N, C-alpha and C positions, 0 to 999 in steps of 0.2 A: 503494500499500499504504499502513496507519495503523499507523506503528512505535508508536503510542501503547498497541497492544495486544501490545508484547513487553518480556518481562521480561530483564534483564543479569544474568547470574552471572560471577563475579571469582574464579580460583584461583590462592594463589600457586606462584611455580618457585623453587626454593631451588638457591642454591652448596653445596660441601662444608662451609660452617662453619654451614648452617643459617640463613642472611640472605638476605634476597627480595630476587631481582636480576630478576624479571619478574610478570607476570599473564597467565593464559590468560583471553582473554575469550571467555564464551557468549552469544549473544544467542537467545533464543525464545520465538515467540509456542503460548504451551500449547493445548492440546490442547481446555479448555474454552473459550478463545478462537474455535475454529474455525482452528487449525493443520490440522487433519484433511484442510481441504480442500487442502492447499497440497502440491503435488506431491516438492518438492525440498527440504530444509528450510535449504540453504546457498544456494542463488539466492534463496530467498523470501527470506532474510534478507537480502541481500547488500545493498538499499539502508536497512534499517534501520541496518545497522553505521556506513552515513556518516553514515545522518540523527542517529543517537546521539552518535556521536563528535563529530558538529560540532557539538550542541547541547551539549552536555555541556563540551568541550572537553578533550584530551587528557591535558591536565596534572593537570584535574580528577581523571581517570579512574585515571590512573598513578601521579602524582607524579612524581618520577624516574628511575621504572622504564620498561621496556619492554611493549609489551601485546602478544599473539599471537593471531590471530584463522584460522580454518580460512577455508579457500578449494577448489572443485572447479575443474575445469579452464576451465569459462566462464568464473567469475569471474579465473582469473588470466590468463586471455586478454583479458579486458575491459580497455578503457584505463581504466575508473574504479577500477582497483587504484591507478593510479599516483596518485589525489588523496591517497593515505595517505600522513600522514608516514614517511619512511623509518627517522628516526633512533628514532620511538618507535613503529613498530609493525612488529612478524615475520609473515611469511605462513607458516601451518602448512598444507603439501600433504597434501591424504586419502590414504588408503591406497588407494581405490579410482582413482588417478590412473592412466591411461593413457600410459606415457611413450611421446611420438613426438618426433620431429626438430623440427616446431615447439614442444612442451612444452619441450623441454632448450634450444632455444635462446630462448623467452622467457624461462625461468628466467634464461638468461645474460645478457638484458638489464634484468630486474632487480636482478641483482646488480651489475651496474656503476651501478643507476642508485643503489646505497647498500642496496637490502632486505637483510634479514636472515630466509634461504628454511629451513625446518624441513621434513622428512621427520615424518608422524606415524603414530602406529603401525605403524610400520615392521618389515620383517624387511630382510634382505640380498636384493637380485637383482639379475643380473649386467645386466639391461637399464637400473639404475638407474647402471651405472657411470660415463657421462658428468657425473652430476648428486655424484657422490660426489668428484668429482677437482675440488675448490675452489668449485662452485657454492651446494653446500647447506650452511648453517654447523652444524645440530644436526640430530640422529638419535633419535627418542624410539621407546624400547622398552615395549611392552604389558609388565608383571612379572606380571599376573593372567593375560594369555592364551596367553603364552608360559612353555613348560615352564622350569625351572631349566635343565637341560641344554643347551636351545635359549639360553638366554641367554649362556650363558658363550661357545658358540661363536660367537653372533654379535657379541658383544665383540672376540673373537677375530678375525673379519674386519673389521672395522670399526678397528683400530689400524693398518691400512694407508693409511688417509686423514685429511684433516685435517679430522675433525669433530667433533664435539662428541657425546657422548652421554647423553640425558636418559632417567633412570628416573621412566616414570610409571605412576601406580597403585600408589602406594609405600601400603603398609597398615599397617605396623607400624617400632618402629625397628630393628628384627633385621634385615628388609630393607633398610630403610635403611643401616644400618651393612655389610649383605652389598655392597649394589652401589656405595657407595661404594670399600670395596676392590677389587671387582671392576676399576674404572677410570670408573665411570659420573661424571661431573662435576655435572650438574643433576638434580634432584627436583622431583616432583609428585605429587603424593597426597593423600588425605584424612586420612594420619596427620598432616599438618604442620599441619592444623586441628583437631584432635580433642588438645583440652589433657589429655588424661588419661594420653596417650602422650609428651608432652611431659617429659624429665627433671625431677622434682619436688623441690622444696626446703621442706621446713616451715618455716614463718610463725616459728614459738616462739615466744620472747619478745618478737618484733615484734607478734605479733598484736594483743594487746591494745592498743599503741598505735594501730595503724594502726585498729582499730575504733573507738577512744576518737578519734580524728583524724577521722573519717568523722561521729560523730556531731556533734563541734563545730562542723564546717563547716554540716552541713546544720541546726544549731541557731541559738543567739545568742550561740554564745561570741567573746567580745571577742579580739582579735590578741594578747594577752599569754598567754593560755590556751591559743590554737595554737602557737604558738612554744614552750613549755613542753613540749606534747607531742610536737614534733620535737625537743627537746634528748635526751628519754627515748629517742630511738628514730634513734642516727646512720646507721644504715644504711637506713633508710626517708627519711631527711635527703639520704642523697647521692642516693639514686636522684629523689627527687621534683628535686633541681638539675640534676640529669644532664637531666632533660625539659623543665624550662623555661628553661636554659640552650637548648635546643635549638631554642626557638621564633623564628620571625621577630618581633623586637619593631620592625623599621624603624629608627629613629635612636635606640630605648633602648639602654641598656647594657644587658651581660652581667650575669644575676642572682646575686648572692656570699653571701647571707644569706637565711636564711628569711624574716625580717622584710621584708628588702627583698623577696624573691619575691611576700608577700601583699599588700605595697603597690602594688608596680607590677602586677602581674597582676590583683588585684581578687578579693575572697571567692570569686565564683561560677566565674569559671575556675578557681582553687586546688582548688576543690573536685572540679575535673573532674580535672585533674591529678594529684590526690592518690589521686584511683580508678584511674588509670593506671599510677600510679608503682611500685606494687607489681608489676607486670609488669616492670620493667624490672632489666635486668640490670646488676652492678656495672662492666663495663667499658665502657658507654658504646656499644656496639656493639647496644643494644636496638632503636635505631630501625628498622632493619630484621629484624626480628626476628616469624617469622609469627603467635606469640599476642600481641604488640602489637598488630598491627595489626588481627587479629581483635577483640582486646578494645574497642580504640577506634572501628573501623567499626561492630560489632555493636551498641554504646552509643550512639554516634552515630544510626545510623541507625533505631534505636527512638526515639529522643529527638523525631528529627522527623516520625517516624512518628505520634507522639501529638500532634504540633504542627498536623494536616491537620485542616481544618474542611470536614467532609463533607455538611453541610446536615443534611440529612434522615437523621442518620448513625444505624449500625445498633448503634453502641456502647451497652450498658447503661447506662455511667456514662463520665465526663470521665475520660481517661487524661492524667496531670500528666506533661510533659516529663520533668521533672527523675525522677519516679517511674520511668519508663520508663529513663533512662540509667541509674539505680541497679542494676534488675532486671538490664539488660544485662551491668553489670561484676560483677556479683554470681555472675550465672548461670556465670561461667567461673572465679570463684574455687574454687570448692568442689572442683572435680578437679584443678585445679594445684597444690593446699598441701594434698589427702587431707584437708579440713576439711569435716565431715559438716555436708551444709545446715543442720539444725535447730540446730547449734552457730553457723554465721553469722546465725541469724534470730535464733538466741536472743540473742548480743551486741550486735545491732544494734537488737534492740527494735522491728521492722518492722511497720507496718501489716496488718491481714490480707490485703489488695490482694496488698501484696507476697509475705507471707508463701506466698499460694494461688500464684500464678505462680511463685514458685522454686520450690517443696515440689512441686506436682500441676503447674503449667504452667493452670492454672485462670483463669479470667476474663480481660477484656481483654486485661491485661498481658502474660498468660501466651498469649496468643494472639500477640499481636505479637513475645513472645520464639521462639515454636513458627516464627515466617514467615524472622525473620531467622536462625534455624538451618537453616531448608529451604534460603534464598539462597545462605548460606555453601555447604551439600552440594550444591547444583546440583540443587537438588531442585524446577525452577521450576515443572512441573505442579502439583503438590503445592500451590506458596505459591500459586499462583494462587486453586485454590479456597478457601484461607483468606480474601486477600484481597477474593476477591468476596462471601465471608459479611459480610466487614467493611463491604463496599460503598465499597471502595480501587480505584482504577483501575491499572492497569500506568505509565501515565505519568505517578501522583502518584508510584508506588514509585520510579521514574527519578530523577522531583525529588530525593526522597530521599536517595537513592542520591548522587545529585551532591554536596549540601549534605556527607553523612556525608564522603564522601570529601575534600570541601574541606577539611572541619575535621582530617581523620586526616593530609592533607599539610604541616599548618601543622608537625609535627613536622620534618619535611625540612628 
């Protein structure tokens, strides 16, 4: 099987503090690339899971977090599943799994090996009793497919067992807060990747300093000017230093002042940190913030895509990597801080290409932005169609994802 035709999606799993504690990994061969010929998506992608994780490196994909992959009965019983690192990869048993004594015994063996086991899209059933009793660690309930009264009943039933409940398909803050109050400890859903539903804090007076700083770092401003702009915005300075201090600079000492940050990191890297600093909260806990994760990965992924040498490219113009990074960051800002995109564009005096990408998703930058958003929403078939029009292979996308995840993991 040619794993170069597969795409990978990654969706965060959060705890009750809205901090990332893991990711569900989805591997798919889009229909446009021949997936219709494959009878079982899970069996068909079993080898590609191992190939991609081996070529990526688990740490590059997940950082310090755990990843979860779907397995059916065949994969569960296969010896190959034991090749996955148990400290990094958890197994999600699909909802159509038929419970047999052999399946129970296999799960018990994997549990002894240190595997973390999850029941995916699950509802209580008596035949699963042996798994509830200390073998399965997490039970995922689909909040969209399960009526509310049934969710309450399921939560009550599972209180008797040593399992954590994960609320899946959380699509609003109301649903998140309600499920947390009901007793769910883990959460997953598009809500956490949609900045429009993250609690918003207006940039207020910090916005002018922020835009000025971005312009200075994109231009020829000297260090004195940049430092002075920081001094005018203590909150932004603190957020930047939180991020810079978190980086693994090997033997370098921790950054303590803005000027120190500028000289140690360099203007090019500093520009990236400033663009991300606005997403940091003041508690220092933002490293596991799903919004910061999305901003970092989206911007870095778009930048890496813009670096691709496609030979006889179908791109109308050469997209500059720094432009792609900027578009990735700004596309998220407008929803978080309730700033109209026209205001952002006006404040930054952007080029027509960037304006078109941000406002209308136009041009090649706009297409890259659309692809990034599709990947985040796990709309991999749709993303494949856009990539095909650009002449970009899934293998190249995987390589760009790897570099984007590596860049993101430097915050850890």
